[in-house]
C-alpha positions as CSV (number, residue, x, y, z in Angstrom):
1,M,-14.8,-35.7,75.3
2,I,-17.9,-33.8,75.6
3,F,-16.6,-31.6,73.1
4,R,-16.2,-34.1,70.2
5,R,-20.3,-34.7,70.8
6,Y,-21.0,-31.4,69.9
7,L,-18.7,-31.1,67.5
8,L,-20.3,-34.2,66.0
9,N,-23.6,-32.6,66.2
10,I,-22.6,-29.5,64.8
11,L,-21.0,-30.9,62.0
12,L,-23.9,-33.7,60.8
13,S,-26.3,-30.3,61.7
14,A,-24.8,-28.2,58.7
15,A,-23.9,-31.3,56.5
16,A,-27.9,-31.6,57.1
17,A,-28.9,-27.9,56.3
18,S,-26.3,-28.3,53.5
19,L,-28.1,-30.9,51.6
20,A,-31.4,-29.5,52.3
21,F,-30.3,-26.3,50.8
22,A,-28.5,-27.7,47.5
23,G,-31.8,-29.9,47.0
24,V,-34.2,-27.5,46.2
25,P,-34.0,-26.7,41.8
26,Q,-32.5,-23.0,41.1
27,D,-33.6,-22.6,37.4
28,A,-37.7,-21.7,38.6
29,Q,-38.8,-19.3,36.0
30,S,-40.4,-16.0,36.3
31,P,-43.6,-15.7,34.6
32,K,-42.4,-13.0,32.2
33,Q,-39.1,-14.9,31.4
34,D,-42.0,-17.9,30.5
35,V,-43.4,-15.6,28.5
36,K,-40.4,-14.2,26.5
37,D,-39.9,-17.9,26.3
38,A,-43.0,-18.7,24.3
39,G,-43.0,-15.9,22.1
40,H,-39.5,-17.1,20.9
41,A,-40.8,-19.9,20.8
42,T,-43.9,-19.2,18.4
43,K,-41.3,-17.1,16.1
44,N,-39.4,-19.9,15.6
45,A,-42.2,-22.3,14.5
46,A,-43.2,-19.2,12.3
47,K,-40.2,-19.2,10.8
48,D,-40.2,-23.0,10.4
49,T,-43.3,-23.3,9.1
50,G,-42.5,-20.0,6.6
51,R,-39.5,-22.1,5.2
52,A,-41.7,-25.2,4.6
53,T,-44.4,-23.0,2.8
54,K,-41.7,-21.2,0.7
55,N,-39.9,-24.6,-0.2
56,S,-43.4,-26.6,-0.8
57,A,-44.7,-23.3,-3.1
58,A,-41.2,-24.1,-5.1
59,R,-41.7,-27.6,-5.7
60,A,-45.0,-27.1,-6.7
61,G,-44.4,-24.5,-9.2
62,H,-41.6,-26.7,-11.0
63,A,-43.5,-29.4,-11.2
64,T,-46.6,-26.9,-12.7
65,K,-43.8,-25.6,-15.2
66,R,-42.8,-28.9,-15.9
67,T,-45.9,-30.4,-16.7
68,S,-46.9,-27.6,-19.0
69,K,-44.1,-27.7,-20.7
70,R,-44.4,-31.8,-22.1
71,A,-48.3,-30.9,-22.5
72,A,-46.9,-28.2,-24.8
73,H,-44.3,-30.1,-26.3
74,K,-46.7,-33.4,-26.5
75,T,-49.7,-30.7,-28.4
76,A,-46.9,-29.7,-30.3
77,R,-45.9,-33.1,-31.7
78,K,-49.3,-34.6,-32.6
79,T,-50.4,-31.1,-34.3
80,R,-47.6,-31.6,-36.7
81,Q,-48.4,-35.5,-36.7
82,G,-51.7,-34.7,-37.3
83,A,-50.8,-31.9,-40.4
84,Q,-48.3,-34.2,-41.8
85,N,-51.6,-36.7,-42.2
86,V,-53.3,-34.2,-43.9
87,E,-50.7,-33.2,-46.1
88,D,-50.0,-36.9,-46.9
89,K,-53.9,-37.4,-47.4
90,T,-54.4,-34.0,-49.9
91,Q,-51.3,-34.9,-52.1
92,P,-51.7,-36.6,-55.3
93,H,-50.8,-40.0,-56.4
């Protein structure tokens, strides 16, 4: 009976010790790894910013091109209308 009492105490102590060590987080990073992670995050952020800038520039360029063409066509159309008006006024009746 004495052996059983000691066996129970030993088992409970072992279980308590294993729970105490299991509760310690194992994912604590070193400062060197933290700096590396920060560098990777900065690199990825710079890539994302570059892609966004490229996309915005492409959209702006397309819009500028479209607007310029529309303005050129409208100017040509108005020039033809003005020329037609002048021609109509200067033709003998």
